C-alpha positions in Angstrom: 0.0 0.0 0.0 2.3 2.7 -1.3 -0.2 5.5 -1.7 -0.8 8.3 0.7 -3.9 8.8 2.7 -5.1 11.6 0.3 -4.5 9.3 -2.7 -6.4 6.4 -1.1 -9.2 8.8 -0.2 -9.4 10.0 -3.8 -9.6 6.3 -5.0 -12.4 5.6 -2.5 -14.3 8.7 -3.5 -14.0 7.8 -7.2 -15.0 4.2 -6.7 -11.7 2.8 -7.9 -11.4 0.9 -4.7 -13.5 0.0 -1.7 -12.8 0.1 2.0 -13.2 -3.7 2.1 -10.5 -4.1 -0.6 -8.1 -1.8 1.3 -8.7 -3.7 4.6 -8.1 -7.0 2.9 -5.0 -5.7 1.2 -3.6 -4.6 4.5 -4.5 -7.9 6.3 -2.9 -9.9 3.5 0.3 -7.8 3.6 0.5 -8.2 7.4 -0.1 -12.0 7.2 2.5 -12.4 4.4 5.2 -10.5 6.3 4.6 -12.1 9.7 7.0 -15.0 9.5 9.8 -12.8 8.3 9.3 -9.7 10.4 7.0 -10.7 13.4 5.0 -7.5 13.3 1.5 -8.6 14.5 0.4 -9.7 17.9 -3.2 -10.1 16.9 -5.3 -9.1 13.9 -8.7 -7.4 14.3 -9.9 -9.0 11.1 -13.6 -9.6 11.8 -14.3 -6.2 13.3 -12.2 -4.4 10.6 -14.1 -6.0 7.8 -17.4 -5.3 9.5 -16.5 -1.6 9.8 -15.3 -1.6 6.2 -18.5 -3.0 4.8 -20.5 -0.5 6.8 -18.4 2.4 5.4 -18.8 1.1 1.9 -22.5 0.8 2.3 -22.8 4.4 3.7 -20.7 5.7 0.8 -22.8 3.8 -1.8 -26.2 5.1 -0.7 -25.1 8.3 1.0 -26.9 7.5 4.2 -24.7 9.6 6.4 -25.1 13.4 6.0 -22.1 15.5 5.0 -18.7 14.4 3.7 -17.1 11.1 4.8 -14.6 11.3 7.6 -11.1 12.4 6.7 -9.8 8.9 7.2 -12.9 7.1 6.0 -11.9 3.6 4.9 -8.2 3.9 5.6 -6.7 0.9 7.4 -4.1 1.4 10.2 -2.4 -0.6 13.0 -1.9 0.3 16.6 0.8 -0.6 19.1 -0.6 -3.2 21.4 -0.7 -0.9 24.4 -3.8 0.9 23.1 -7.1 -0.5 24.4 -9.2 -1.4 21.3 -12.1 -3.6 20.5 -11.6 -6.7 18.3 -8.4 -8.1 20.0 -6.7 -8.6 23.2 -4.6 -5.7 24.7 -1.3 -7.3 25.9 1.3 -4.6 25.9 3.4 -7.5 24.6 3.5 -8.9 28.1 2.6 -12.3 29.4 0.8 -10.8 32.4 -1.8 -9.2 30.0 -2.2 -12.1 27.5 -5.7 -12.9 28.7 -6.9 -9.2 28.8 -9.7 -8.0 26.5 -10.4 -4.3 26.7 -13.8 -3.3 28.0 -13.5 0.1 26.3 -11.4 1.9 23.7 -8.7 4.5 24.0 -9.6 8.1 23.1 -7.0 8.0 20.3 -8.7 5.0 18.7 -12.1 6.4 19.2 -11.2 9.7 17.5 -9.6 7.9 14.5 -12.7 5.7 14.2 -14.9 8.8 14.3 -13.0 9.9 11.2 -13.6 6.5 9.5 -10.2 4.9 10.1 -10.2 1.1 10.4 -7.9 -0.7 12.9 -6.7 -3.9 11.3 -4.1 -5.2 13.8 -2.5 -4.8 17.2 1.3 -4.9 16.7 4.4 -5.7 18.6 6.4 -3.6 21.1 8.9 -4.0 23.9 6.8 -5.3 26.8 5.1 -2.3 28.5 7.4 -0.1 26.3 10.5 -1.1 28.2 13.2 -1.1 25.5 14.7 0.4 22.5 14.7 -2.5 20.1 11.4 -4.5 20.4 13.5 -7.4 21.6 11.9 -7.3 25.1 8.6 -8.5 23.8 7.1 -11.6 25.2 5.9 -12.4 21.7 9.4 -12.4 20.2 11.4 -9.6 18.4 10.2 -7.6 15.4 12.8 -7.3 12.7 14.0 -4.2 10.8 12.3 -3.5 7.5 15.6 -2.8 5.8 17.6 -5.7 7.2 16.0 -8.7 9.1 19.3 -9.3 11.0 18.8 -6.0 12.7 16.4 -4.6 15.3 13.3 -2.7 14.4 13.9 -0.1 17.1 11.7 0.4 20.0 9.5 0.3 21.7 7.1 1.0 18.8 8.9 -1.4 16.5 5.9 -3.2 15.1 4.2 0.0 14.2 7.3 1.4 12.4 7.9 -1.8 10.4 4.2 -2.1 9.4 4.4 1.4 7.9 7.8 1.0 6.3 6.8 -2.2 4.5 3.7 -0.5 3.1 1.2 -2.7 4.9 -0.7 0.4 6.1 -0.3 4.1 5.4 0.0 5.0 9.1 0.3 3.5 12.6 -0.1 4.5 16.2 2.8 4.2 18.7 3.6 5.7 22.0 6.7 7.8 22.9 7.9 8.0 26.4 11.6 8.6 25.8 12.0 8.1 22.0 9.8 5.1 21.3 8.2 6.6 18.2 11.2 8.6 16.9 13.9 6.0 17.2 12.1 3.1 15.4 11.0 5.6 12.7 14.6 6.6 12.2 15.7 2.9 12.1 13.1 2.2 9.4 13.3 5.4 7.3 9.8 6.8 8.0 8.3 9.8 9.8 7.8 9.5 13.6 6.3 12.4 15.6 6.3 12.7 19.4 3.8 15.5 20.3 3.9 18.2 22.9 3.0 16.5 26.2 -0.7 16.6 26.7 -1.6 17.2 23.0 -3.4 13.8 22.7 -5.3 12.0 25.4 -3.6 9.0 27.0 -6.9 7.7 28.2 -7.1 4.0 27.4 -3.4 3.5 26.8 -1.4 1.2 29.0 0.8 3.5 31.2 4.6 3.3 31.3 5.7 6.6 32.8 2.9 9.1 33.2 4.9 12.3 33.2 6.4 11.6 29.7 4.0 9.2 28.0 2.7 10.6 24.7 0.8 9.2 21.7 3.1 8.9 18.6 2.2 9.0 14.9 4.2 7.0 12.3 3.7 7.5 8.6 5.6 7.6 5.3 4.8 11.2 4.6 4.6 14.4 6.7 1.1 15.2 5.4 -0.2 11.8 6.6 1.5 12.1 10.0 0.1 15.6 10.5 -3.4 14.6 9.4 -3.5 11.7 11.8 -2.2 13.9 14.6 -4.8 16.5 13.7 -7.6 14.0 14.0 -6.5 12.9 17.5 -5.3 16.1 19.2 -7.5 18.0 21.7 -8.9 18.2 25.2 -10.3 15.0 26.7 -12.2 15.3 30.0 -11.1 11.8 30.9 -7.4 12.8 30.8 -6.6 15.8 33.0 -3.2 16.2 31.4 -4.6 17.1 28.0 -4.2 20.7 26.9 -7.2 23.0 27.1 -6.9 24.4 23.6 -5.3 23.6 20.2 -4.8 25.4 16.9 -7.4 25.2 14.2 -5.1 22.9 12.1 -1.8 21.2 12.4 -1.5 20.5 8.6 1.5 21.9 6.8 -0.7 23.3 4.1 -2.5 25.5 6.7 0.8 26.4 8.5 3.4 27.2 5.8 6.8 28.4 7.0 6.5 32.1 6.4 9.9 33.3 7.5 13.5 32.5 7.7 14.0 30.4 10.8 16.9 30.5 13.3 17.8 26.9 14.0 20.2 25.5 16.6 22.3 22.4 15.9 22.7 20.8 19.3 26.4 20.5 20.1 26.1 17.8 22.7 24.3 15.5 20.2 27.2 15.7 17.7 30.0 14.4 20.0 32.1 11.2 20.1 29.1 8.9 20.7 27.7 9.7 17.2 28.7 7.3 14.5 30.4 8.8 11.5 27.8 7.7 9.0 25.0 9.2 11.0 26.9 12.4 11.4 27.4 12.7 7.7 23.7 12.3 6.9 22.7 14.7 9.6 25.0 17.4 8.3 23.6 16.9 4.8 20.2 17.7 6.3 21.6 20.7 8.0 22.9 21.9 4.6 19.4 21.3 3.2 17.9 23.6 5.9 20.4 26.3 4.9 19.6 25.8 1.3 15.9 26.4 2.2 17.0 29.8 3.5 17.2 29.1 7.3 20.1 30.1 9.5 21.6 27.1 11.4 24.3 27.5 14.0 25.6 25.4 16.9 24.0 25.7 20.3 25.0 24.1 23.6 22.7 22.7 26.3 25.2 21.5 28.9 22.7 19.5 31.0 21.9 17.2 28.0 24.9 15.1 29.1 22.8 14.3 32.3 19.6 13.6 30.5 20.0 9.8 30.2 20.9 9.5 33.9 17.9 11.7 34.8 15.6 9.6 32.6 16.7 6.2 34.0 16.0 7.4 37.5 12.7 9.2 37.0 11.1 6.8 34.5 11.8 3.5 36.4 10.3 5.2 39.5 7.1 5.9 37.6 7.3 2.4 36.0 7.4 0.8 39.4 4.3 2.7 40.5 2.3 2.0 37.3 3.1 -1.7 37.2 2.0 -2.2 40.8 -1.6 -2.6 39.6 -0.7 -5.9 37.9 -1.1 -8.2 41.0 -2.9 -11.3 39.6 -6.1 -10.3 41.3 -7.9 -7.6 39.3 -7.2 -8.6 35.7 -4.6 -10.3 33.6 -2.5 -13.4 34.5 -3.2 -15.0 37.8 -0.9 -17.9 38.9 -3.0 -21.0 39.1 -0.6 -22.8 41.5 -0.9 -20.0 44.1 -2.5 -21.2 47.4 -2.5 -17.9 49.4 -2.9 -14.2 48.5 0.8 -13.4 48.9 1.6 -16.2 46.5 -0.9 -14.8 44.0 0.9 -11.5 44.0 4.4 -13.0 43.9 3.9 -15.9 41.4 1.7 -13.9 39.0 4.3 -11.1 38.8 7.2 -13.5 38.6 5.6 -15.4 35.7 4.0 -12.3 34.0 6.9 -9.8 34.0 10.0 -10.4 31.9 13.6 -9.6 32.9 13.5 -6.0 31.7 10.2 -5.3 33.4 11.7 -6.6 36.7 14.9 -4.6 36.2 13.0 -1.4 35.9 10.6 -2.2 38.8 13.6 -2.9 41.0 15.5 0.3 40.0 12.3 2.4 40.4 11.5 0.9 43.8 15.1 1.4 45.0 15.2 5.1 44.0 11.9 5.8 45.7 12.8 3.9 48.9 13.5 5.5 52.3 17.0 6.8 52.4 17.5 6.9 48.7 14.6 9.2 47.5 16.6 12.3 48.3 19.8 10.9 47.1 18.5 9.9 43.7 14.9 10.7 42.8 14.8 14.3 44.2 18.2 15.1 42.6 17.1 13.7 39.3 13.9 15.9 39.3 16.0 18.9 40.2 18.3 18.2 37.3 15.3 17.7 35.1 14.1 21.3 36.0 17.6 22.6 35.1 17.4 20.8 31.7 13.9 22.3 31.0 15.2 25.8 31.8 18.1 25.3 29.4 15.6 24.3 26.6 13.5 27.4 27.4 16.6 29.6 27.3 17.6 28.1 23.9 14.2 28.7 22.5 14.5 32.4 23.4 17.1 32.5 20.6 16.1 29.7 18.2 12.8 28.7 16.5 13.7 25.0 16.7 16.6 22.7 17.4 18.0 19.8 15.4 20.3 16.8 15.8 20.3 13.1 15.2 17.6 10.8 16.4 20.0 8.0 17.5 23.8 7.7 17.8 23.8 4.8 15.3 21.8 3.1 12.7 19.9 -0.1 13.6 22.1 -2.5 15.5 22.1 -6.2 15.1 19.6 -8.4 16.9 21.1 -9.7 20.1 24.0 -7.2 20.0 22.9 -5.2 23.1 20.6 -7.6 24.9 23.3 -8.7 27.4 24.3 -5.2 28.2 21.4 -3.1 29.5 23.6 0.1 29.8 24.5 -0.2 26.1 20.9 -0.7 25.2 19.9 2.4 27.2 22.4 4.5 25.3 20.2 4.0 22.2 17.9 6.6 23.8 20.8 9.1 24.2 19.4 11.7 21.8 15.6 11.3 22.4 15.0 11.3 26.2 15.7 15.0 26.8 12.7 16.4 24.7 10.5 13.8 26.5 11.7 15.0 29.9 10.9 18.6 28.9 7.5 17.8 27.3 8.6 19.1 23.9 7.4 18.1 20.5 10.0 16.3 18.3 9.9 14.7 14.9 12.1 12.1 13.2 12.6 12.9 9.5 14.1 10.4 7.1 17.7 11.6 6.2 19.2 9.1 3.8 21.1 6.0 4.7 24.4 5.2 6.4 26.6 2.2 6.2 24.9 -1.0 4.9 22.2 1.2 3.4 20.5 1.5 6.8 18.1 4.5 7.4 19.1 7.6 9.4 16.8 10.1 10.9 17.1 13.8 11.7 15.4 15.0 14.8 13.5 18.3 14.9 12.7 19.6 18.3 10.3 22.5 19.0 8.9 24.6 21.8 5.9 23.3 23.6 2.8 23.5 21.3 5.0 24.1 18.2 4.0 20.8 16.6 2.6 22.6 13.6 5.9 24.3 13.0 7.8 20.9 13.1 5.4 19.5 10.6 5.9 22.5 8.3 9.7 22.4 8.4 9.6 18.6 8.0 7.4 19.1 4.9 10.1 21.5 3.5 12.8 18.9 4.1 10.6 16.3 2.5 10.7 18.3 -0.7 14.6 18.2 -0.7 14.9 14.4 -1.1 
């Protein structure tokens, strides 16, 4: 499915194709790629076809007043931490294998209100804990460009489904880079919005102070359209922003002036692979050719961002995962004979090694005697980092740098070294800690023809500007 959403919508309007045909095409593509790439956790085939038939019927007889929804008949996939009807919601974890959602997430509901059709729940690192989709209890997803390499994470299944053309767009989540990094590794668009732009209601929580809903697509127009359909206040999520602009679409928000752009010095240091550096600098040259001023800017606290992230986020993880106790829902250990055994055995069987590692770290940094030594200091450093971003944005319209220090690494390369795996998040965690919007834009390929991404970082609520600049870059391919 190589066409854009606009092209598919035009085909539907002209009667050249039906929603049922598009859904069947997407389902077939996902089934055919499953053995090689391991994208899907569960198809929503029956419900998808039912919705497609209803949309086709409405279109044929014009039973619904007004125009069809902006995504009417368009198939998509969602990371399997979104609650949705038609399949289990597992968060790629054994502890949630039995769970069927009793309601849908706001993001899914808003897309369905525009006529979009969910065709599958796709793979991720369990509960979003990872940067490679190797921490899934359903097995790893493989990179779209090289099946010996990782898909990136934690939204690896979403990124690969889009990159392979099975669907025109996908939903992911981004807590510290989980949309941007797999988008970079697979050569597509990945957008992490301003914190609070899209409701997190009905999405399995990882870390509540940085969790955001990510959009993945092959074109900026598609990513912006999907974002535009979901963004806005939700009474069921008190963290959602009270207002939003009339439109996030590039066509409605053209870049009307020369921008001053900061190339982040700390992102261009020794940790950055030479092939990634080369492609990023080519994109910087593209920005200059577009008429923008680009100069180096330093944010000294960025060097602390990974340490801040891996104290604050595990603390929130340990709190959010406390609800999985084998009693209320999900896996419950059958061999348990007492309540404390239900808790202990269910969590031991249901959580994988990375889940347990983050729970232990988080519980440790929140414990008596260590809260002040670690957690409080990390939050203080986080505030300093936020202030540095705010100061930078007094001078610059946006910031740029790489998405990740390397291209996609080989499967198994980092699994025995958690610290090395965490370094894959080196360039993405800081915008998440500050609640800033950030977009991964395809930027050519490095060694072994592996995709590279450029990261655009904006001020809070500047999502429309990021889409507009990314659209400009898209025209320089």
